[in-house]
PDB file of N, H, CA, C and O in Angstrom:
ATOM      1  N   UNK A   1      32.505 -79.542   6.148  1.00  0.00           N
ATOM      2  CA  UNK A   1      32.871 -79.319   6.983  1.00  0.00           C
ATOM      3  C   UNK A   1      32.399 -78.037   7.110  1.00  0.00           C
ATOM      4  O   UNK A   1      32.043 -77.603   8.206  1.00  0.00           O
ATOM      5  N   UNK A   2      32.333 -76.991   5.493  1.00  0.00           N
ATOM      6  H   UNK A   2      32.622 -77.343   4.603  1.00  0.00           H
ATOM      7  CA  UNK A   2      32.214 -76.179   5.717  1.00  0.00           C
ATOM      8  C   UNK A   2      30.841 -75.171   6.110  1.00  0.00           C
ATOM      9  O   UNK A   2      30.831 -73.985   6.440  1.00  0.00           O
ATOM     10  N   UNK A   3      29.581 -76.244   5.914  1.00  0.00           N
ATOM     11  H   UNK A   3      29.589 -77.207   5.646  1.00  0.00           H
ATOM     12  CA  UNK A   3      28.175 -75.543   5.991  1.00  0.00           C
ATOM     13  C   UNK A   3      28.508 -75.695   8.002  1.00  0.00           C
ATOM     14  O   UNK A   3      27.383 -75.500   8.461  1.00  0.00           O
ATOM     15  N   UNK A   4      28.702 -75.743   8.244  1.00  0.00           N
ATOM     16  H   UNK A   4      29.616 -75.902   7.870  1.00  0.00           H
ATOM     17  CA  UNK A   4      28.537 -76.057   9.843  1.00  0.00           C
ATOM     18  C   UNK A   4      29.591 -75.186  10.602  1.00  0.00           C
ATOM     19  O   UNK A   4      29.160 -74.756  11.672  1.00  0.00           O
ATOM     20  N   UNK A   5      30.804 -74.846  10.312  1.00  0.00           N
ATOM     21  H   UNK A   5      31.154 -75.195   9.443  1.00  0.00           H
ATOM     22  CA  UNK A   5      31.932 -73.583  10.940  1.00  0.00           C
ATOM     23  C   UNK A   5      30.557 -72.442   9.872  1.00  0.00           C
ATOM     24  O   UNK A   5      29.898 -71.658  10.555  1.00  0.00           O
ATOM     25  N   UNK A   6      30.383 -72.463   8.904  1.00  0.00           N
ATOM     26  H   UNK A   6      30.919 -73.100   8.349  1.00  0.00           H
ATOM     27  CA  UNK A   6      29.948 -71.327   8.566  1.00  0.00           C
ATOM     28  C   UNK A   6      28.335 -70.829   9.359  1.00  0.00           C
ATOM     29  O   UNK A   6      27.630 -69.820   9.380  1.00  0.00           O
ATOM     30  N   UNK A   7      28.312 -72.067   9.883  1.00  0.00           N
ATOM     31  H   UNK A   7      28.885 -72.887   9.865  1.00  0.00           H
ATOM     32  CA  UNK A   7      26.307 -71.627  10.681  1.00  0.00           C
ATOM     33  C   UNK A   7      27.128 -70.526  11.792  1.00  0.00           C
ATOM     34  O   UNK A   7      26.967 -69.319  11.968  1.00  0.00           O
ATOM     35  N   UNK A   8      27.902 -71.345  12.327  1.00  0.00           N
ATOM     36  H   UNK A   8      28.032 -72.326  12.184  1.00  0.00           H
ATOM     37  CA  UNK A   8      28.462 -70.734  13.432  1.00  0.00           C
ATOM     38  C   UNK A   8      28.663 -69.348  13.696  1.00  0.00           C
ATOM     39  O   UNK A   8      28.362 -68.750  14.729  1.00  0.00           O
ATOM     40  N   UNK A   9      29.326 -68.783  12.424  1.00  0.00           N
ATOM     41  H   UNK A   9      29.571 -69.269  11.585  1.00  0.00           H
ATOM     42  CA  UNK A   9      29.667 -67.464  11.984  1.00  0.00           C
ATOM     43  C   UNK A   9      28.436 -66.834  11.718  1.00  0.00           C
ATOM     44  O   UNK A   9      28.396 -65.664  12.100  1.00  0.00           O
ATOM     45  N   UNK A  10      27.424 -67.266  11.177  1.00  0.00           N
ATOM     46  H   UNK A  10      27.456 -68.216  10.867  1.00  0.00           H
ATOM     47  CA  UNK A  10      26.084 -66.491  10.837  1.00  0.00           C
ATOM     48  C   UNK A  10      25.587 -66.335  12.105  1.00  0.00           C
ATOM     49  O   UNK A  10      25.571 -65.140  12.400  1.00  0.00           O
ATOM     50  N   UNK A  11      25.036 -67.286  13.269  1.00  0.00           N
ATOM     51  H   UNK A  11      25.050 -68.257  13.029  1.00  0.00           H
ATOM     52  CA  UNK A  11      25.331 -67.368  14.939  1.00  0.00           C
ATOM     53  C   UNK A  11      25.656 -66.210  15.045  1.00  0.00           C
ATOM     54  O   UNK A  11      24.989 -65.177  15.109  1.00  0.00           O
ATOM     55  N   UNK A  12      26.929 -66.444  15.066  1.00  0.00           N
ATOM     56  H   UNK A  12      27.471 -67.283  15.013  1.00  0.00           H
ATOM     57  CA  UNK A  12      27.877 -65.211  15.868  1.00  0.00           C
ATOM     58  C   UNK A  12      27.033 -63.502  15.235  1.00  0.00           C
ATOM     59  O   UNK A  12      26.305 -62.851  15.984  1.00  0.00           O
ATOM     60  N   UNK A  13      27.343 -63.070  13.799  1.00  0.00           N
ATOM     61  H   UNK A  13      27.934 -63.598  13.190  1.00  0.00           H
ATOM     62  CA  UNK A  13      26.523 -62.440  13.154  1.00  0.00           C
ATOM     63  C   UNK A  13      25.550 -61.556  13.672  1.00  0.00           C
ATOM     64  O   UNK A  13      25.447 -60.342  13.847  1.00  0.00           O
ATOM     65  N   UNK A  14      24.596 -62.983  13.934  1.00  0.00           N
ATOM     66  H   UNK A  14      24.680 -63.970  13.791  1.00  0.00           H
ATOM     67  CA  UNK A  14      23.086 -62.825  14.324  1.00  0.00           C
ATOM     68  C   UNK A  14      23.073 -62.467  15.747  1.00  0.00           C
ATOM     69  O   UNK A  14      22.579 -61.374  16.028  1.00  0.00           O
ATOM     70  N   UNK A  15      23.457 -63.080  16.534  1.00  0.00           N
ATOM     71  H   UNK A  15      23.858 -63.967  16.306  1.00  0.00           H
ATOM     72  CA  UNK A  15      23.425 -62.576  17.845  1.00  0.00           C
ATOM     73  C   UNK A  15      24.035 -61.167  18.428  1.00  0.00           C
ATOM     74  O   UNK A  15      23.540 -60.444  19.292  1.00  0.00           O
ATOM     75  N   UNK A  16      25.076 -61.020  17.809  1.00  0.00           N
ATOM     76  H   UNK A  16      25.478 -61.608  17.107  1.00  0.00           H
ATOM     77  CA  UNK A  16      25.651 -59.479  17.915  1.00  0.00           C
ATOM     78  C   UNK A  16      24.977 -58.439  17.168  1.00  0.00           C
ATOM     79  O   UNK A  16      25.528 -57.343  17.280  1.00  0.00           O
ATOM     80  N   UNK A  17      24.195 -58.458  16.616  1.00  0.00           N
ATOM     81  H   UNK A  17      23.748 -59.348  16.525  1.00  0.00           H
ATOM     82  CA  UNK A  17      22.945 -57.677  15.956  1.00  0.00           C
ATOM     83  C   UNK A  17      23.782 -57.280  14.904  1.00  0.00           C
ATOM     84  O   UNK A  17      23.570 -56.112  14.579  1.00  0.00           O
ATOM     85  N   UNK A  18      24.549 -57.772  14.338  1.00  0.00           N
ATOM     86  H   UNK A  18      24.721 -58.721  14.602  1.00  0.00           H
ATOM     87  CA  UNK A  18      25.133 -57.071  12.837  1.00  0.00           C
ATOM     88  C   UNK A  18      24.450 -56.867  11.638  1.00  0.00           C
ATOM     89  O   UNK A  18      24.128 -57.911  11.069  1.00  0.00           O
ATOM     90  N   UNK A  19      24.146 -55.857  11.107  1.00  0.00           N
ATOM     91  H   UNK A  19      24.408 -55.009  11.569  1.00  0.00           H
ATOM     92  CA  UNK A  19      23.400 -56.001   9.955  1.00  0.00           C
ATOM     93  C   UNK A  19      23.133 -56.423   9.282  1.00  0.00           C
ATOM     94  O   UNK A  19      23.641 -55.846   8.321  1.00  0.00           O
ATOM     95  N   UNK A  20      22.252 -57.643   8.770  1.00  0.00           N
ATOM     96  H   UNK A  20      21.839 -58.112   9.551  1.00  0.00           H
ATOM     97  CA  UNK A  20      22.000 -58.405   7.580  1.00  0.00           C
ATOM     98  C   UNK A  20      22.645 -57.731   6.418  1.00  0.00           C
ATOM     99  O   UNK A  20      23.459 -58.478   5.876  1.00  0.00           O
ATOM    100  N   UNK A  21      22.560 -56.765   5.961  1.00  0.00           N
ATOM    101  H   UNK A  21      21.898 -56.158   6.402  1.00  0.00           H
ATOM    102  CA  UNK A  21      22.712 -56.274   5.014  1.00  0.00           C
ATOM    103  C   UNK A  21      24.291 -55.716   4.688  1.00  0.00           C
ATOM    104  O   UNK A  21      24.608 -54.912   3.811  1.00  0.00           O
ATOM    105  N   UNK A  22      24.823 -56.123   5.275  1.00  0.00           N
ATOM    106  H   UNK A  22      24.565 -56.776   5.988  1.00  0.00           H
ATOM    107  CA  UNK A  22      26.341 -55.607   5.460  1.00  0.00           C
ATOM    108  C   UNK A  22      26.928 -57.069   4.988  1.00  0.00           C
ATOM    109  O   UNK A  22      27.962 -57.011   4.323  1.00  0.00           O
ATOM    110  N   UNK A  23      26.344 -58.475   5.276  1.00  0.00           N
ATOM    111  H   UNK A  23      25.504 -58.522   5.815  1.00  0.00           H
ATOM    112  CA  UNK A  23      26.952 -59.593   5.570  1.00  0.00           C
ATOM    113  C   UNK A  23      25.943 -60.711   4.353  1.00  0.00           C
ATOM    114  O   UNK A  23      24.947 -60.285   3.769  1.00  0.00           O
ATOM    115  N   UNK A  24      26.382 -61.875   4.217  1.00  0.00           N
ATOM    116  H   UNK A  24      27.192 -62.221   4.691  1.00  0.00           H
ATOM    117  CA  UNK A  24      26.209 -62.718   3.767  1.00  0.00           C
ATOM    118  C   UNK A  24      26.684 -64.534   3.341  1.00  0.00           C
ATOM    119  O   UNK A  24      27.534 -64.892   2.526  1.00  0.00           O
ATOM    120  N   UNK A  25      26.016 -65.187   3.997  1.00  0.00           N
ATOM    121  H   UNK A  25      25.326 -64.897   4.659  1.00  0.00           H
ATOM    122  CA  UNK A  25      26.249 -66.416   3.487  1.00  0.00           C
ATOM    123  C   UNK A  25      26.320 -67.304   2.478  1.00  0.00           C
ATOM    124  O   UNK A  25      25.423 -68.029   2.909  1.00  0.00           O
ATOM    125  N   UNK A  26      26.615 -67.768   1.610  1.00  0.00           N
ATOM    126  H   UNK A  26      27.343 -67.179   1.259  1.00  0.00           H
ATOM    127  CA  UNK A  26      26.360 -68.710   0.960  1.00  0.00           C
ATOM    128  C   UNK A  26      27.228 -70.376   0.494  1.00  0.00           C
ATOM    129  O   UNK A  26      28.441 -70.584   0.504  1.00  0.00           O
ATOM    130  N   UNK A  27      26.350 -71.143   0.202  1.00  0.00           N
ATOM    131  H   UNK A  27      25.364 -70.974   0.195  1.00  0.00           H
ATOM    132  CA  UNK A  27      26.980 -72.582   0.093  1.00  0.00           C
ATOM    133  C   UNK A  27      26.805 -73.257  -1.853  1.00  0.00           C
ATOM    134  O   UNK A  27      25.754 -73.392  -2.480  1.00  0.00           O
ATOM    135  N   UNK A  28      27.717 -73.440  -2.161  1.00  0.00           N
ATOM    136  H   UNK A  28      28.571 -73.331  -1.652  1.00  0.00           H
ATOM    137  CA  UNK A  28      27.869 -73.836  -3.389  1.00  0.00           C
ATOM    138  C   UNK A  28      28.005 -75.815  -3.407  1.00  0.00           C
ATOM    139  O   UNK A  28      28.364 -76.570  -4.310  1.00  0.00           O
ATOM    140  N   UNK A  29      27.695 -76.002  -2.468  1.00  0.00           N
ATOM    141  H   UNK A  29      27.403 -75.389  -1.734  1.00  0.00           H
ATOM    142  CA  UNK A  29      27.495 -78.152  -3.068  1.00  0.00           C
ATOM    143  C   UNK A  29      27.621 -78.661  -4.275  1.00  0.00           C
ATOM    144  O   UNK A  29      26.914 -78.585  -5.280  1.00  0.00           O
ATOM    145  N   UNK A  30      29.236 -79.519  -3.896  1.00  0.00           N
ATOM    146  H   UNK A  30      29.811 -79.580  -3.080  1.00  0.00           H
ATOM    147  CA  UNK A  30      30.153 -79.722  -4.942  1.00  0.00           C
ATOM    148  C   UNK A  30      30.795 -79.508  -5.357  1.00  0.00           C
ATOM    149  O   UNK A  30      31.551 -80.261  -5.970  1.00  0.00           O
ATOM    150  N   UNK A  31      30.889 -77.789  -5.211  1.00  0.00           N
ATOM    151  H   UNK A  31      30.275 -77.177  -4.713  1.00  0.00           H
ATOM    152  CA  UNK A  31      31.774 -77.121  -5.605  1.00  0.00           C
ATOM    153  C   UNK A  31      32.958 -76.966  -4.899  1.00  0.00           C
ATOM    154  O   UNK A  31      32.941 -76.852  -3.673  1.00  0.00           O
ATOM    155  N   UNK A  32      34.270 -76.946  -5.725  1.00  0.00           N
ATOM    156  H   UNK A  32      34.284 -77.038  -6.721  1.00  0.00           H
ATOM    157  CA  UNK A  32      35.720 -76.881  -4.994  1.00  0.00           C
ATOM    158  C   UNK A  32      36.317 -75.192  -4.824  1.00  0.00           C
ATOM    159  O   UNK A  32      35.804 -74.140  -5.204  1.00  0.00           O
ATOM    160  N   UNK A  33      37.499 -75.437  -4.154  1.00  0.00           N
ATOM    161  H   UNK A  33      37.916 -76.292  -3.845  1.00  0.00           H
ATOM    162  CA  UNK A  33      38.211 -74.142  -4.096  1.00  0.00           C
ATOM    163  C   UNK A  33      39.614 -73.557  -4.813  1.00  0.00           C
ATOM    164  O   UNK A  33      40.587 -72.919  -4.410  1.00  0.00           O
ATOM    165  N   UNK A  34      39.145 -74.174  -6.212  1.00  0.00           N
ATOM    166  H   UNK A  34      38.354 -74.692  -6.540  1.00  0.00           H
ATOM    167  CA  UNK A  34      40.034 -74.008  -7.666  1.00  0.00           C
ATOM    168  C   UNK A  34      39.909 -72.825  -7.871  1.00  0.00           C
ATOM    169  O   UNK A  34      39.058 -72.063  -7.413  1.00  0.00           O
ATOM    170  N   UNK A  35      40.790 -72.607  -8.601  1.00  0.00           N
ATOM    171  H   UNK A  35      41.482 -73.226  -8.973  1.00  0.00           H
ATOM    172  CA  UNK A  35      40.309 -71.522  -9.483  1.00  0.00           C
ATOM    173  C   UNK A  35      39.143 -71.198 -10.530  1.00  0.00           C
ATOM    174  O   UNK A  35      38.550 -70.162 -10.829  1.00  0.00           O
ATOM    175  N   UNK A  36      39.077 -72.406 -10.919  1.00  0.00           N
ATOM    176  H   UNK A  36      39.559 -73.248 -10.676  1.00  0.00           H
ATOM    177  CA  UNK A  36      38.155 -72.546 -12.262  1.00  0.00           C
ATOM    178  C   UNK A  36      36.669 -72.786 -11.500  1.00  0.00           C
ATOM    179  O   UNK A  36      35.578 -72.369 -11.889  1.00  0.00           O
ATOM    180  N   UNK A  37      36.974 -73.623 -10.238  1.00  0.00           N
ATOM    181  H   UNK A  37      37.860 -73.961  -9.922  1.00  0.00           H
ATOM    182  CA  UNK A  37      34.640 -73.013  -9.402  1.00  0.00           C
ATOM    183  C   UNK A  37      34.987 -71.688  -8.871  1.00  0.00           C
ATOM    184  O   UNK A  37      34.029 -70.935  -9.049  1.00  0.00           O
ATOM    185  N   UNK A  38      36.113 -71.014  -8.207  1.00  0.00           N
ATOM    186  H   UNK A  38      36.890 -71.625  -8.063  1.00  0.00           H
ATOM    187  CA  UNK A  38      36.345 -69.221  -7.950  1.00  0.00           C
ATOM    188  C   UNK A  38      35.113 -68.771  -9.356  1.00  0.00           C
ATOM    189  O   UNK A  38      33.925 -68.452  -9.406  1.00  0.00           O
ATOM    190  N   UNK A  39      36.107 -68.958 -10.235  1.00  0.00           N
ATOM    191  H   UNK A  39      37.072 -69.217 -10.195  1.00  0.00           H
ATOM    192  CA  UNK A  39      35.418 -67.986 -11.896  1.00  0.00           C
ATOM    193  C   UNK A  39      34.147 -68.185 -12.060  1.00  0.00           C
ATOM    194  O   UNK A  39      33.384 -67.316 -12.481  1.00  0.00           O
ATOM    195  N   UNK A  40      33.719 -69.642 -11.661  1.00  0.00           N
ATOM    196  H   UNK A  40      34.339 -70.348 -11.319  1.00  0.00           H
ATOM    197  CA  UNK A  40      32.470 -69.574 -12.226  1.00  0.00           C
ATOM    198  C   UNK A  40      30.990 -68.015 -11.278  1.00  0.00           C
ATOM    199  O   UNK A  40      30.037 -67.404 -11.761  1.00  0.00           O
ATOM    200  N   UNK A  41      31.660 -68.029  -9.787  1.00  0.00           N
ATOM    201  H   UNK A  41      32.435 -68.525  -9.394  1.00  0.00           H
ATOM    202  CA  UNK A  41      31.511 -67.009  -9.134  1.00  0.00           C
ATOM    203  C   UNK A  41      31.815 -66.238  -8.293  1.00  0.00           C
ATOM    204  O   UNK A  41      31.534 -66.060  -7.108  1.00  0.00           O
ATOM    205  N   UNK A  42      32.633 -65.636  -9.271  1.00  0.00           N
ATOM    206  H   UNK A  42      32.862 -65.781 -10.233  1.00  0.00           H
ATOM    207  CA  UNK A  42      33.757 -64.432  -8.058  1.00  0.00           C
ATOM    208  C   UNK A  42      32.366 -62.881  -8.390  1.00  0.00           C
ATOM    209  O   UNK A  42      32.081 -61.964  -7.621  1.00  0.00           O
ATOM    210  N   UNK A  43      31.814 -63.169  -9.782  1.00  0.00           N
ATOM    211  H   UNK A  43      32.045 -63.914 -10.407  1.00  0.00           H
ATOM    212  CA  UNK A  43      30.846 -61.640  -9.996  1.00  0.00           C
ATOM    213  C   UNK A  43      29.903 -61.836  -7.902  1.00  0.00           C
ATOM    214  O   UNK A  43      29.822 -60.808  -7.230  1.00  0.00           O
ATOM    215  N   UNK A  44      29.601 -62.609  -7.567  1.00  0.00           N
ATOM    216  H   UNK A  44      29.667 -63.444  -8.113  1.00  0.00           H
ATOM    217  CA  UNK A  44      28.751 -63.048  -6.026  1.00  0.00           C
ATOM    218  C   UNK A  44      29.248 -62.009  -5.123  1.00  0.00           C
ATOM    219  O   UNK A  44      28.389 -61.235  -4.700  1.00  0.00           O
ATOM    220  N   UNK A  45      30.600 -61.809  -4.694  1.00  0.00           N
ATOM    221  H   UNK A  45      31.297 -62.438  -5.038  1.00  0.00           H
ATOM    222  CA  UNK A  45      31.280 -61.001  -3.894  1.00  0.00           C
ATOM    223  C   UNK A  45      31.702 -59.833  -4.215  1.00  0.00           C
ATOM    224  O   UNK A  45      31.948 -58.964  -3.379  1.00  0.00           O
ATOM    225  N   UNK A  46      31.825 -59.694  -5.424  1.00  0.00           N
ATOM    226  H   UNK A  46      31.625 -60.401  -6.103  1.00  0.00           H
ATOM    227  CA  UNK A  46      32.738 -58.288  -5.761  1.00  0.00           C
ATOM    228  C   UNK A  46      31.343 -57.883  -6.548  1.00  0.00           C
ATOM    229  O   UNK A  46      31.607 -57.391  -7.645  1.00  0.00           O
ATOM    230  N   UNK A  47      30.478 -57.931  -6.381  1.00  0.00           N
ATOM    231  H   UNK A  47      30.264 -58.331  -5.490  1.00  0.00           H
ATOM    232  CA  UNK A  47      28.495 -57.289  -6.911  1.00  0.00           C
ATOM    233  C   UNK A  47      28.295 -57.035  -6.067  1.00  0.00           C
ATOM    234  O   UNK A  47      27.698 -55.959  -6.115  1.00  0.00           O
ATOM    235  N   UNK A  48      28.500 -57.608  -4.432  1.00  0.00           N
ATOM    236  H   UNK A  48      28.985 -58.482  -4.394  1.00  0.00           H
ATOM    237  CA  UNK A  48      28.089 -57.661  -2.972  1.00  0.00           C
ATOM    238  C   UNK A  48      28.759 -56.241  -2.510  1.00  0.00           C
ATOM    239  O   UNK A  48      28.376 -55.086  -2.324  1.00  0.00           O
ATOM    240  N   UNK A  49      29.961 -56.977  -2.432  1.00  0.00           N
ATOM    241  H   UNK A  49      30.272 -57.915  -2.583  1.00  0.00           H
ATOM    242  CA  UNK A  49      31.162 -55.551  -2.299  1.00  0.00           C
ATOM    243  C   UNK A  49      31.338 -54.229  -2.509  1.00  0.00           C
ATOM    244  O   UNK A  49      31.939 -53.439  -1.781  1.00  0.00           O
ATOM    245  N   UNK A  50      30.687 -53.978  -3.727  1.00  0.00           N
ATOM    246  H   UNK A  50      30.199 -54.620  -4.319  1.00  0.00           H
ATOM    247  CA  UNK A  50      30.528 -52.921  -4.331  1.00  0.00           C
ATOM    248  C   UNK A  50      29.731 -52.285  -5.298  1.00  0.00           C
ATOM    249  O   UNK A  50      29.834 -51.571  -6.295  1.00  0.00           O
ATOM    250  N   UNK A  51      28.655 -52.998  -4.390  1.00  0.00           N
ATOM    251  H   UNK A  51      28.572 -53.579  -3.581  1.00  0.00           H
ATOM    252  CA  UNK A  51      27.093 -52.465  -4.680  1.00  0.00           C
ATOM    253  C   UNK A  51      27.173 -51.195  -4.546  1.00  0.00           C
ATOM    254  O   UNK A  51      28.254 -50.843  -4.073  1.00  0.00           O
ATOM    255  N   UNK A  52      26.366 -50.268  -4.805  1.00  0.00           N
ATOM    256  H   UNK A  52      25.488 -50.554  -5.189  1.00  0.00           H
ATOM    257  CA  UNK A  52      26.227 -48.880  -4.467  1.00  0.00           C
ATOM    258  C   UNK A  52      24.677 -49.051  -3.626  1.00  0.00           C
ATOM    259  O   UNK A  52      23.567 -49.485  -3.933  1.00  0.00           O
ATOM    260  N   UNK A  53      25.494 -48.263  -2.031  1.00  0.00           N
ATOM    261  H   UNK A  53      26.396 -47.910  -1.781  1.00  0.00           H
ATOM    262  CA  UNK A  53      23.891 -48.845  -1.514  1.00  0.00           C
ATOM    263  C   UNK A  53      24.242 -46.720  -0.368  1.00  0.00           C
ATOM    264  O   UNK A  53      24.945 -45.753  -0.661  1.00  0.00           O
ATOM    265  N   UNK A  54      23.223 -47.026   0.921  1.00  0.00           N
ATOM    266  H   UNK A  54      22.652 -47.811   1.159  1.00  0.00           H
ATOM    267  CA  UNK A  54      23.563 -45.825   1.349  1.00  0.00           C
ATOM    268  C   UNK A  54      24.295 -46.510   2.343  1.00  0.00           C
ATOM    269  O   UNK A  54      24.063 -47.677   2.661  1.00  0.00           O
ATOM    270  N   UNK A  55      25.686 -45.390   3.124  1.00  0.00           N
ATOM    271  H   UNK A  55      25.874 -44.443   2.865  1.00  0.00           H
ATOM    272  CA  UNK A  55      26.284 -46.443   3.666  1.00  0.00           C
ATOM    273  C   UNK A  55      25.167 -46.455   5.273  1.00  0.00           C
ATOM    274  O   UNK A  55      24.262 -45.789   5.777  1.00  0.00           O
ATOM    275  N   UNK A  56      25.963 -47.646   5.546  1.00  0.00           N
ATOM    276  H   UNK A  56      26.698 -48.186   5.137  1.00  0.00           H
ATOM    277  CA  UNK A  56      25.476 -48.812   6.474  1.00  0.00           C
ATOM    278  C   UNK A  56      25.963 -48.302   8.304  1.00  0.00           C
ATOM    279  O   UNK A  56      27.158 -48.313   8.597  1.00  0.00           O
ATOM    280  N   UNK A  57      25.373 -48.075   8.897  1.00  0.00           N
ATOM    281  H   UNK A  57      24.402 -48.066   8.659  1.00  0.00           H
ATOM    282  CA  UNK A  57      25.643 -48.002  10.422  1.00  0.00           C
ATOM    283  C   UNK A  57      25.913 -48.955  11.153  1.00  0.00           C
ATOM    284  O   UNK A  57      25.108 -49.886  11.165  1.00  0.00           O
ATOM    285  N   UNK A  58      27.270 -49.046  12.098  1.00  0.00           N
ATOM    286  H   UNK A  58      27.924 -48.289  12.089  1.00  0.00           H
ATOM    287  CA  UNK A  58      26.706 -50.821  12.973  1.00  0.00           C
ATOM    288  C   UNK A  58      26.151 -50.299  14.099  1.00  0.00           C
ATOM    289  O   UNK A  58      27.041 -49.647  14.644  1.00  0.00           O
ATOM    290  N   UNK A  59      25.063 -50.238  14.789  1.00  0.00           N
ATOM    291  H   UNK A  59      24.340 -50.768  14.347  1.00  0.00           H
ATOM    292  CA  UNK A  59      24.459 -50.232  15.960  1.00  0.00           C
ATOM    293  C   UNK A  59      25.072 -50.866  17.163  1.00  0.00           C
ATOM    294  O   UNK A  59      24.480 -50.842  18.243  1.00  0.00           O
TER     295      UNK A  59
END
């Protein structure tokens, strides 16, 4: 169910020209939504959210 719904969100972001550097979608086939599964990939959103970049503006 996730890939289809995430594709809709991705399309919405792109349609509204939301800057690609401010969002990303990733899918991990075969992984579940448990603490053990998340512990293997928690670094991905944390590094994305807390990376040092110039402040982006939404146009």
